[in-house]
N, CA, C and O atoms as a GROMACS GRO file, in nm:
protein
  536
    1UNK      N    1   5.714   4.321   4.616
    1UNK     CA    2   5.762   4.289   4.504
    1UNK      C    3   5.877   4.253   4.499
    1UNK      O    4   5.946   4.287   4.403
    2UNK      N    5   5.920   4.188   4.582
    2UNK     CA    6   6.096   4.151   4.593
    2UNK      C    7   6.112   4.034   4.565
    2UNK      O    8   6.227   4.004   4.532
    3UNK      N    9   5.994   3.908   4.565
    3UNK     CA   10   5.989   3.801   4.512
    3UNK      C   11   6.061   3.756   4.448
    3UNK      O   12   6.148   3.670   4.454
    4UNK      N   13   5.998   3.859   4.342
    4UNK     CA   14   6.091   3.832   4.210
    4UNK      C   15   6.184   3.899   4.098
    4UNK      O   16   6.138   3.996   4.039
    5UNK      N   17   6.288   3.862   4.072
    5UNK     CA   18   6.411   3.971   4.020
    5UNK      C   19   6.363   3.981   3.872
    5UNK      O   20   6.310   3.891   3.807
    6UNK      N   21   6.386   4.076   3.843
    6UNK     CA   22   6.377   4.188   3.702
    6UNK      C   23   6.460   4.118   3.583
    6UNK      O   24   6.575   4.086   3.610
    7UNK      N   25   6.406   4.087   3.435
    7UNK     CA   26   6.476   4.077   3.319
    7UNK      C   27   6.469   4.202   3.243
    7UNK      O   28   6.383   4.288   3.264
    8UNK      N   29   6.551   4.210   3.165
    8UNK     CA   30   6.497   4.292   3.052
    8UNK      C   31   6.351   4.326   3.013
    8UNK      O   32   6.316   4.441   2.986
    9UNK      N   33   6.258   4.209   3.011
    9UNK     CA   34   6.134   4.177   2.956
    9UNK      C   35   6.037   4.154   3.076
    9UNK      O   36   5.933   4.091   3.057
   10UNK      N   37   6.066   4.198   3.187
   10UNK     CA   38   5.984   4.191   3.297
   10UNK      C   39   6.048   4.080   3.401
   10UNK      O   40   6.168   4.053   3.404
   11UNK      N   41   5.950   4.023   3.485
   11UNK     CA   42   5.981   3.976   3.615
   11UNK      C   43   6.080   3.817   3.548
   11UNK      O   44   6.080   3.784   3.429
   12UNK      N   45   6.142   3.752   3.644
   12UNK     CA   46   6.198   3.648   3.524
   12UNK      C   47   6.096   3.507   3.557
   12UNK      O   48   6.054   3.470   3.667
   13UNK      N   49   6.077   3.450   3.432
   13UNK     CA   50   5.989   3.400   3.408
   13UNK      C   51   6.032   3.252   3.502
   13UNK      O   52   5.943   3.226   3.583
   14UNK      N   53   6.127   3.173   3.505
   14UNK     CA   54   6.109   3.106   3.632
   14UNK      C   55   6.089   3.114   3.730
   14UNK      O   56   6.010   3.032   3.776
   15UNK      N   57   6.143   3.207   3.817
   15UNK     CA   58   6.040   3.274   3.939
   15UNK      C   59   5.940   3.284   3.934
   15UNK      O   60   5.892   3.262   4.046
   16UNK      N   61   5.856   3.312   3.851
   16UNK     CA   62   5.693   3.379   3.862
   16UNK      C   63   5.638   3.232   3.842
   16UNK      O   64   5.546   3.205   3.920
   17UNK      N   65   5.678   3.116   3.744
   17UNK     CA   66   5.646   2.987   3.740
   17UNK      C   67   5.690   2.909   3.827
   17UNK      O   68   5.639   2.797   3.826
   18UNK      N   69   5.814   2.941   3.946
   18UNK     CA   70   5.825   2.861   4.037
   18UNK      C   71   5.700   2.881   4.188
   18UNK      O   72   5.663   2.798   4.272
   19UNK      N   73   5.660   3.046   4.167
   19UNK     CA   74   5.556   3.091   4.213
   19UNK      C   75   5.419   3.027   4.178
   19UNK      O   76   5.327   2.982   4.246
   20UNK      N   77   5.438   3.037   4.072
   20UNK     CA   78   5.295   2.908   4.045
   20UNK      C   79   5.282   2.797   4.083
   20UNK      O   80   5.171   2.750   4.107
   21UNK      N   81   5.412   2.718   4.099
   21UNK     CA   82   5.386   2.593   4.117
   21UNK      C   83   5.356   2.559   4.267
   21UNK      O   84   5.299   2.461   4.315
   22UNK      N   85   5.411   2.666   4.327
   22UNK     CA   86   5.405   2.690   4.453
   22UNK      C   87   5.252   2.698   4.506
   22UNK      O   88   5.194   2.657   4.607
   23UNK      N   89   5.214   2.775   4.382
   23UNK     CA   90   5.059   2.823   4.480
   23UNK      C   91   4.958   2.713   4.413
   23UNK      O   92   4.841   2.704   4.451
   24UNK      N   93   5.024   2.616   4.293
   24UNK     CA   94   4.928   2.534   4.281
   24UNK      C   95   4.950   2.401   4.356
   24UNK      O   96   4.856   2.322   4.352
   25UNK      N   97   5.085   2.360   4.438
   25UNK     CA   98   5.080   2.221   4.493
   25UNK      C   99   5.015   2.292   4.667
   25UNK      O  100   4.993   2.202   4.748
   26UNK      N  101   4.994   2.405   4.707
   26UNK     CA  102   4.926   2.446   4.827
   26UNK      C  103   4.773   2.413   4.764
   26UNK      O  104   4.693   2.342   4.825
   27UNK      N  105   4.752   2.462   4.660
   27UNK     CA  106   4.562   2.434   4.609
   27UNK      C  107   4.528   2.262   4.606
   27UNK      O  108   4.414   2.229   4.642
   28UNK      N  109   4.608   2.173   4.571
   28UNK     CA  110   4.617   2.053   4.529
   28UNK      C  111   4.620   2.005   4.690
   28UNK      O  112   4.552   1.906   4.718
   29UNK      N  113   4.695   2.071   4.798
   29UNK     CA  114   4.729   1.995   4.939
   29UNK      C  115   4.590   2.068   4.978
   29UNK      O  116   4.550   1.985   5.060
   30UNK      N  117   4.508   2.148   4.975
   30UNK     CA  118   4.372   2.177   5.034
   30UNK      C  119   4.297   2.082   4.949
   30UNK      O  120   4.243   1.996   5.020
   31UNK      N  121   4.276   2.068   4.839
   31UNK     CA  122   4.210   1.987   4.751
   31UNK      C  123   4.219   1.842   4.811
   31UNK      O  124   4.117   1.773   4.821
   32UNK      N  125   4.383   1.781   4.863
   32UNK     CA  126   4.354   1.662   4.884
   32UNK      C  127   4.307   1.651   5.053
   32UNK      O  128   4.260   1.557   5.119
   33UNK      N  129   4.340   1.780   5.085
   33UNK     CA  130   4.271   1.763   5.281
   33UNK      C  131   4.103   1.739   5.238
   33UNK      O  132   4.029   1.654   5.286
   34UNK      N  133   4.076   1.824   5.152
   34UNK     CA  134   3.946   1.808   5.168
   34UNK      C  135   3.899   1.694   5.092
   34UNK      O  136   3.780   1.676   5.115
   35UNK      N  137   3.928   1.643   5.041
   35UNK     CA  138   3.896   1.492   4.990
   35UNK      C  139   3.935   1.397   5.116
   35UNK      O  140   3.868   1.294   5.118
   36UNK      N  141   4.055   1.414   5.251
   36UNK     CA  142   4.066   1.336   5.316
   36UNK      C  143   3.906   1.370   5.446
   36UNK      O  144   3.844   1.282   5.507
   37UNK      N  145   3.883   1.497   5.451
   37UNK     CA  146   3.781   1.560   5.520
   37UNK      C  147   3.663   1.506   5.478
   37UNK      O  148   3.580   1.477   5.565
   38UNK      N  149   3.631   1.479   5.330
   38UNK     CA  150   3.506   1.450   5.246
   38UNK      C  151   3.520   1.280   5.285
   38UNK      O  152   3.404   1.248   5.309
   39UNK      N  153   3.589   1.186   5.298
   39UNK     CA  154   3.594   1.091   5.324
   39UNK      C  155   3.574   1.043   5.520
   39UNK      O  156   3.529   0.944   5.577
   40UNK      N  157   3.628   1.163   5.563
   40UNK     CA  158   3.613   1.167   5.707
   40UNK      C  159   3.434   1.165   5.730
   40UNK      O  160   3.363   1.069   5.762
   41UNK      N  161   3.402   1.279   5.706
   41UNK     CA  162   3.231   1.286   5.690
   41UNK      C  163   3.174   1.200   5.654
   41UNK      O  164   3.078   1.169   5.725
   42UNK      N  165   3.199   1.113   5.522
   42UNK     CA  166   3.104   1.001   5.512
   42UNK      C  167   3.125   0.877   5.633
   42UNK      O  168   3.045   0.794   5.676
   43UNK      N  169   3.253   0.904   5.664
   43UNK     CA  170   3.260   0.795   5.788
   43UNK      C  171   3.159   0.840   5.937
   43UNK      O  172   3.085   0.769   6.005
   44UNK      N  173   3.185   0.957   5.947
   44UNK     CA  174   3.075   0.987   6.032
   44UNK      C  175   2.953   0.976   5.994
   44UNK      O  176   2.885   0.924   6.083
   45UNK      N  177   2.879   1.008   5.876
   45UNK     CA  178   2.763   1.013   5.891
   45UNK      C  179   2.739   0.865   5.869
   45UNK      O  180   2.622   0.836   5.893
   46UNK      N  181   2.832   0.738   5.821
   46UNK     CA  182   2.763   0.647   5.857
   46UNK      C  183   2.744   0.601   6.006
   46UNK      O  184   2.642   0.544   6.044
   47UNK      N  185   2.836   0.628   6.075
   47UNK     CA  186   2.849   0.624   6.227
   47UNK      C  187   2.713   0.703   6.264
   47UNK      O  188   2.647   0.651   6.353
   48UNK      N  189   2.678   0.786   6.223
   48UNK     CA  190   2.544   0.841   6.258
   48UNK      C  191   2.402   0.771   6.212
   48UNK      O  192   2.294   0.770   6.271
   49UNK      N  193   2.447   0.700   6.062
   49UNK     CA  194   2.318   0.634   6.030
   49UNK      C  195   2.302   0.521   6.124
   49UNK      O  196   2.186   0.514   6.163
   50UNK      N  197   2.383   0.428   6.176
   50UNK     CA  198   2.430   0.306   6.240
   50UNK      C  199   2.378   0.341   6.361
   50UNK      O  200   2.322   0.245   6.414
   51UNK      N  201   2.375   0.480   6.448
   51UNK     CA  202   2.332   0.507   6.577
   51UNK      C  203   2.224   0.546   6.591
   51UNK      O  204   2.181   0.561   6.706
   52UNK      N  205   2.145   0.577   6.478
   52UNK     CA  206   2.067   0.628   6.447
   52UNK      C  207   1.959   0.473   6.458
   52UNK      O  208   1.853   0.463   6.520
   53UNK      N  209   2.011   0.394   6.398
   53UNK     CA  210   1.924   0.280   6.352
   53UNK      C  211   1.940   0.165   6.521
   53UNK      O  212   1.899   0.050   6.543
   54UNK      N  213   2.009   0.255   6.602
   54UNK     CA  214   2.043   0.140   6.695
   54UNK      C  215   1.977   0.206   6.815
   54UNK      O  216   1.972   0.146   6.922
   55UNK      N  217   1.923   0.338   6.799
   55UNK     CA  218   1.819   0.419   6.859
   55UNK      C  219   1.925   0.444   6.985
   55UNK      O  220   1.874   0.443   7.097
   56UNK      N  221   2.032   0.460   6.978
   56UNK     CA  222   2.138   0.510   7.108
   56UNK      C  223   2.279   0.579   7.071
   56UNK      O  224   2.351   0.538   6.980
   57UNK      N  225   2.300   0.659   7.130
   57UNK     CA  226   2.450   0.742   7.125
   57UNK      C  227   2.366   0.896   7.047
   57UNK      O  228   2.398   0.947   6.940
   58UNK      N  229   2.269   0.935   7.128
   58UNK     CA  230   2.215   1.086   7.035
   58UNK      C  231   2.342   1.178   7.064
   58UNK      O  232   2.392   1.240   6.970
   59UNK      N  233   2.394   1.187   7.185
   59UNK     CA  234   2.477   1.282   7.169
   59UNK      C  235   2.613   1.266   7.128
   59UNK      O  236   2.690   1.362   7.125
   60UNK      N  237   2.654   1.129   7.089
   60UNK     CA  238   2.741   1.104   6.973
   60UNK      C  239   2.751   1.162   6.867
   60UNK      O  240   2.850   1.213   6.815
   61UNK      N  241   2.597   1.151   6.815
   61UNK     CA  242   2.563   1.208   6.662
   61UNK      C  243   2.580   1.345   6.681
   61UNK      O  244   2.639   1.419   6.602
   62UNK      N  245   2.515   1.391   6.816
   62UNK     CA  246   2.531   1.533   6.798
   62UNK      C  247   2.653   1.626   6.775
   62UNK      O  248   2.670   1.732   6.716
   63UNK      N  249   2.753   1.518   6.865
   63UNK     CA  250   2.923   1.544   6.864
   63UNK      C  251   2.985   1.530   6.726
   63UNK      O  252   3.064   1.614   6.684
   64UNK      N  253   2.947   1.422   6.657
   64UNK     CA  254   2.953   1.392   6.545
   64UNK      C  255   2.949   1.519   6.438
   64UNK      O  256   3.039   1.582   6.384
   65UNK      N  257   2.807   1.529   6.431
   65UNK     CA  258   2.742   1.670   6.330
   65UNK      C  259   2.842   1.770   6.390
   65UNK      O  260   2.908   1.815   6.296
   66UNK      N  261   2.872   1.811   6.479
   66UNK     CA  262   2.931   1.945   6.525
   66UNK      C  263   3.068   1.874   6.482
   66UNK      O  264   3.059   1.932   6.374
   67UNK      N  265   3.173   1.810   6.471
   67UNK     CA  266   3.295   1.777   6.464
   67UNK      C  267   3.278   1.811   6.260
   67UNK      O  268   3.325   1.917   6.221
   68UNK      N  269   3.235   1.749   6.193
   68UNK     CA  270   3.166   1.781   6.078
   68UNK      C  271   3.176   1.883   6.037
   68UNK      O  272   3.254   1.895   5.943
   69UNK      N  273   3.123   1.971   6.073
   69UNK     CA  274   3.101   2.120   6.081
   69UNK      C  275   3.196   2.181   6.093
   69UNK      O  276   3.247   2.256   6.010
   70UNK      N  277   3.230   2.158   6.200
   70UNK     CA  278   3.372   2.198   6.194
   70UNK      C  279   3.528   2.195   6.100
   70UNK      O  280   3.629   2.264   6.109
   71UNK      N  281   3.496   2.093   6.020
   71UNK     CA  282   3.596   2.065   5.959
   71UNK      C  283   3.557   2.100   5.820
   71UNK      O  284   3.638   2.114   5.729
   72UNK      N  285   3.441   2.111   5.811
   72UNK     CA  286   3.374   2.159   5.662
   72UNK      C  287   3.405   2.328   5.670
   72UNK      O  288   3.450   2.378   5.567
   73UNK      N  289   3.386   2.399   5.765
   73UNK     CA  290   3.447   2.568   5.787
   73UNK      C  291   3.548   2.543   5.799
   73UNK      O  292   3.598   2.636   5.735
   74UNK      N  293   3.671   2.456   5.852
   74UNK     CA  294   3.774   2.476   5.845
   74UNK      C  295   3.816   2.510   5.703
   74UNK      O  296   3.857   2.617   5.658
   75UNK      N  297   3.788   2.350   5.620
   75UNK     CA  298   3.839   2.327   5.527
   75UNK      C  299   3.799   2.499   5.419
   75UNK      O  300   3.893   2.567   5.376
   76UNK      N  301   3.680   2.532   5.400
   76UNK     CA  302   3.655   2.640   5.342
   76UNK      C  303   3.709   2.762   5.362
   76UNK      O  304   3.677   2.864   5.300
   77UNK      N  305   3.800   2.753   5.458
   77UNK     CA  306   3.808   2.895   5.502
   77UNK      C  307   3.947   2.886   5.471
   77UNK      O  308   3.999   2.990   5.434
   78UNK      N  309   4.026   2.771   5.480
   78UNK     CA  310   4.155   2.749   5.401
   78UNK      C  311   4.180   2.806   5.290
   78UNK      O  312   4.262   2.885   5.244
   79UNK      N  313   4.052   2.724   5.242
   79UNK     CA  314   4.051   2.703   5.103
   79UNK      C  315   4.059   2.868   5.038
   79UNK      O  316   4.150   2.921   4.974
   80UNK      N  317   3.940   2.918   5.078
   80UNK     CA  318   3.958   3.095   5.068
   80UNK      C  319   4.058   3.207   5.121
   80UNK      O  320   4.056   3.330   5.113
   81UNK      N  321   4.143   3.118   5.176
   81UNK     CA  322   4.284   3.216   5.202
   81UNK      C  323   4.363   3.196   5.111
   81UNK      O  324   4.427   3.292   5.070
   82UNK      N  325   4.382   3.072   5.052
   82UNK     CA  326   4.502   3.013   4.950
   82UNK      C  327   4.426   3.109   4.835
   82UNK      O  328   4.493   3.202   4.790
   83UNK      N  329   4.304   3.091   4.792
   83UNK     CA  330   4.270   3.109   4.678
   83UNK      C  331   4.308   3.314   4.676
   83UNK      O  332   4.366   3.376   4.586
   84UNK      N  333   4.255   3.368   4.799
   84UNK     CA  334   4.264   3.512   4.800
   84UNK      C  335   4.442   3.564   4.756
   84UNK      O  336   4.488   3.645   4.675
   85UNK      N  337   4.494   3.484   4.840
   85UNK     CA  338   4.602   3.525   4.817
   85UNK      C  339   4.682   3.522   4.710
   85UNK      O  340   4.772   3.595   4.668
   86UNK      N  341   4.603   3.372   4.655
   86UNK     CA  342   4.658   3.384   4.476
   86UNK      C  343   4.662   3.454   4.427
   86UNK      O  344   4.770   3.492   4.381
   87UNK      N  345   4.526   3.528   4.401
   87UNK     CA  346   4.444   3.592   4.325
   87UNK      C  347   4.521   3.758   4.357
   87UNK      O  348   4.564   3.840   4.276
   88UNK      N  349   4.517   3.763   4.455
   88UNK     CA  350   4.601   3.912   4.503
   88UNK      C  351   4.723   3.949   4.471
   88UNK      O  352   4.759   4.067   4.483
   89UNK      N  353   4.813   3.840   4.418
   89UNK     CA  354   4.972   3.801   4.407
   89UNK      C  355   4.957   3.847   4.249
   89UNK      O  356   5.029   3.932   4.196
   90UNK      N  357   4.854   3.778   4.186
   90UNK     CA  358   4.845   3.774   4.076
   90UNK      C  359   4.825   3.905   4.027
   90UNK      O  360   4.880   3.941   3.923
   91UNK      N  361   4.762   3.969   4.083
   91UNK     CA  362   4.680   4.092   4.043
   91UNK      C  363   4.841   4.222   4.041
   91UNK      O  364   4.898   4.301   3.965
   92UNK      N  365   4.848   4.168   4.181
   92UNK     CA  366   4.998   4.301   4.200
   92UNK      C  367   5.119   4.274   4.070
   92UNK      O  368   5.180   4.369   4.020
   93UNK      N  369   5.141   4.111   4.024
   93UNK     CA  370   5.172   4.076   3.919
   93UNK      C  371   5.176   4.135   3.814
   93UNK      O  372   5.273   4.197   3.769
   94UNK      N  373   5.028   4.117   3.746
   94UNK     CA  374   4.972   4.176   3.654
   94UNK      C  375   5.011   4.315   3.658
   94UNK      O  376   5.052   4.348   3.547
   95UNK      N  377   5.014   4.430   3.757
   95UNK     CA  378   5.032   4.569   3.771
   95UNK      C  379   5.154   4.608   3.695
   95UNK      O  380   5.188   4.676   3.598
   96UNK      N  381   5.226   4.493   3.831
   96UNK     CA  382   5.388   4.545   3.790
   96UNK      C  383   5.434   4.510   3.627
   96UNK      O  384   5.529   4.565   3.572
   97UNK      N  385   5.362   4.424   3.575
   97UNK     CA  386   5.420   4.373   3.434
   97UNK      C  387   5.350   4.480   3.348
   97UNK      O  388   5.403   4.499   3.239
   98UNK      N  389   5.252   4.546   3.375
   98UNK     CA  390   5.169   4.667   3.332
   98UNK      C  391   5.278   4.769   3.294
   98UNK      O  392   5.309   4.802   3.179
   99UNK      N  393   5.335   4.815   3.418
   99UNK     CA  394   5.380   4.910   3.439
   99UNK      C  395   5.550   4.911   3.403
   99UNK      O  396   5.607   5.013   3.363
  100UNK      N  397   5.607   4.802   3.420
  100UNK     CA  398   5.728   4.754   3.311
  100UNK      C  399   5.687   4.817   3.176
  100UNK      O  400   5.728   4.923   3.130
  101UNK      N  401   5.599   4.734   3.124
  101UNK     CA  402   5.607   4.779   2.981
  101UNK      C  403   5.536   4.868   2.932
  101UNK      O  404   5.509   4.867   2.811
  102UNK      N  405   5.484   4.978   3.029
  102UNK     CA  406   5.501   5.134   2.953
  102UNK      C  407   5.623   5.192   2.961
  102UNK      O  408   5.653   5.274   2.875
  103UNK      N  409   5.728   5.155   3.081
  103UNK     CA  410   5.849   5.188   3.135
  103UNK      C  411   5.908   5.152   3.012
  103UNK      O  412   5.986   5.241   2.980
  104UNK      N  413   5.906   5.056   2.923
  104UNK     CA  414   6.021   5.018   2.832
  104UNK      C  415   5.952   5.078   2.682
  104UNK      O  416   6.015   5.083   2.577
  105UNK      N  417   5.814   5.119   2.698
  105UNK     CA  418   5.780   5.186   2.559
  105UNK      C  419   5.825   5.333   2.569
  105UNK      O  420   5.845   5.399   2.466
  106UNK      N  421   5.842   5.390   2.705
  106UNK     CA  422   5.854   5.502   2.725
  106UNK      C  423   6.013   5.527   2.675
  106UNK      O  424   6.042   5.634   2.624
  107UNK      N  425   6.109   5.426   2.693
  107UNK     CA  426   6.260   5.450   2.689
  107UNK      C  427   6.250   5.390   2.516
  107UNK      O  428   6.328   5.442   2.436
  108UNK      N  429   6.175   5.304   2.476
  108UNK     CA  430   6.196   5.318   2.330
  108UNK      C  431   6.209   5.440   2.272
  108UNK      O  432   6.301   5.502   2.219
  109UNK      N  433   6.055   5.464   2.304
  109UNK     CA  434   6.047   5.623   2.213
  109UNK      C  435   6.173   5.733   2.259
  109UNK      O  436   6.241   5.785   2.171
  110UNK      N  437   6.189   5.753   2.355
  110UNK     CA  438   6.302   5.848   2.404
  110UNK      C  439   6.432   5.805   2.308
  110UNK      O  440   6.479   5.884   2.226
  111UNK      N  441   6.489   5.664   2.330
  111UNK     CA  442   6.602   5.640   2.243
  111UNK      C  443   6.560   5.654   2.100
  111UNK      O  444   6.647   5.711   2.034
  112UNK      N  445   6.475   5.628   2.046
  112UNK     CA  446   6.444   5.654   1.862
  112UNK      C  447   6.443   5.816   1.864
  112UNK      O  448   6.507   5.876   1.777
  113UNK      N  449   6.385   5.873   1.942
  113UNK     CA  450   6.398   6.031   1.935
  113UNK      C  451   6.551   6.070   1.949
  113UNK      O  452   6.592   6.165   1.882
  114UNK      N  453   6.632   6.006   2.029
  114UNK     CA  454   6.752   6.047   2.042
  114UNK      C  455   6.836   5.999   1.912
  114UNK      O  456   6.915   6.076   1.859
  115UNK      N  457   6.816   5.880   1.867
  115UNK     CA  458   6.882   5.833   1.737
  115UNK      C  459   6.848   5.906   1.607
  115UNK      O  460   6.921   5.919   1.509
  116UNK      N  461   6.725   5.952   1.624
  116UNK     CA  462   6.684   6.091   1.522
  116UNK      C  463   6.765   6.176   1.503
  116UNK      O  464   6.841   6.202   1.410
  117UNK      N  465   6.742   6.227   1.613
  117UNK     CA  466   6.869   6.397   1.622
  117UNK      C  467   7.000   6.373   1.614
  117UNK      O  468   7.076   6.465   1.581
  118UNK      N  469   7.059   6.214   1.650
  118UNK     CA  470   7.168   6.166   1.575
  118UNK      C  471   7.216   6.213   1.442
  118UNK      O  472   7.307   6.289   1.408
  119UNK      N  473   7.116   6.135   1.372
  119UNK     CA  474   7.134   6.083   1.219
  119UNK      C  475   7.115   6.266   1.166
  119UNK      O  476   7.160   6.323   1.067
  120UNK      N  477   7.028   6.320   1.283
  120UNK     CA  478   6.995   6.484   1.199
  120UNK      C  479   7.135   6.536   1.151
  120UNK      O  480   7.186   6.561   1.041
  121UNK      N  481   7.179   6.543   1.298
  121UNK     CA  482   7.347   6.657   1.350
  121UNK      C  483   7.433   6.496   1.225
  121UNK      O  484   7.486   6.535   1.121
  122UNK      N  485   7.434   6.376   1.245
  122UNK     CA  486   7.517   6.338   1.096
  122UNK      C  487   7.490   6.391   0.951
  122UNK      O  488   7.581   6.408   0.869
  123UNK      N  489   7.379   6.413   0.929
  123UNK     CA  490   7.348   6.450   0.795
  123UNK      C  491   7.383   6.603   0.757
  123UNK      O  492   7.404   6.650   0.646
  124UNK      N  493   7.383   6.665   0.884
  124UNK     CA  494   7.439   6.822   0.853
  124UNK      C  495   7.585   6.818   0.862
  124UNK      O  496   7.661   6.882   0.789
  125UNK      N  497   7.627   6.721   0.976
  125UNK     CA  498   7.763   6.715   0.928
  125UNK      C  499   7.830   6.674   0.777
  125UNK      O  500   7.927   6.735   0.731
  126UNK      N  501   7.780   6.591   0.725
  126UNK     CA  502   7.804   6.539   0.596
  126UNK      C  503   7.817   6.653   0.527
  126UNK      O  504   7.917   6.687   0.464
  127UNK      N  505   7.664   6.742   0.547
  127UNK     CA  506   7.683   6.842   0.467
  127UNK      C  507   7.761   6.954   0.442
  127UNK      O  508   7.776   7.021   0.340
  128UNK      N  509   7.806   6.961   0.556
  128UNK     CA  510   7.918   7.060   0.596
  128UNK      C  511   8.055   6.999   0.535
  128UNK      O  512   8.152   7.073   0.527
  129UNK      N  513   8.060   6.897   0.503
  129UNK     CA  514   8.195   6.833   0.457
  129UNK      C  515   8.177   6.859   0.322
  129UNK      O  516   8.271   6.921   0.273
  130UNK      N  517   8.092   6.834   0.251
  130UNK     CA  518   8.067   6.861   0.125
  130UNK      C  519   8.073   6.989   0.090
  130UNK      O  520   8.170   7.004   0.015
  131UNK      N  521   8.036   7.056   0.102
  131UNK     CA  522   8.025   7.219   0.121
  131UNK      C  523   8.181   7.272   0.147
  131UNK      O  524   8.212   7.359   0.066
  132UNK      N  525   8.261   7.245   0.219
  132UNK     CA  526   8.411   7.257   0.250
  132UNK      C  527   8.521   7.209   0.132
  132UNK      O  528   8.632   7.260   0.116
  133UNK      N  529   8.461   7.093   0.048
  133UNK     CA  530   8.540   7.055  -0.015
  133UNK      C  531   8.498   7.093  -0.121
  133UNK      O  532   8.531   7.003  -0.199
  134UNK      N  533   8.428   7.197  -0.195
  134UNK     CA  534   8.399   7.258  -0.296
  134UNK      C  535   8.464   7.462  -0.291
  134UNK      O  536   8.442   7.536  -0.386
   0.00000   0.00000   0.00000
């Protein structure tokens, strides 16, 4: 939880927003990478079709399919890792925010009780002052 500094009302919103922007950039990077990999897949698929039509290069076709599968698996794994980490961090932040809200509410109750005690003492002092004047 050292990533964000705390303010009176929880985490520093600018730091949280910066973190979310960073996650968004990473996800966009993965999406862009997937787009590029899909383009590569389309290219390889076209090459496969061309090779099939020429009835040659079966080994190249097999290798291209394997390369396509490796690229797809890598893209899926990267996306899963980033999404998992973002969800985990989001859950941690939510839990911390809930704990901070509970602590704030406890402090409010304590201060309210303390203030009520002080007001009671002031009322008693005023009564004593009035009694001493008579």
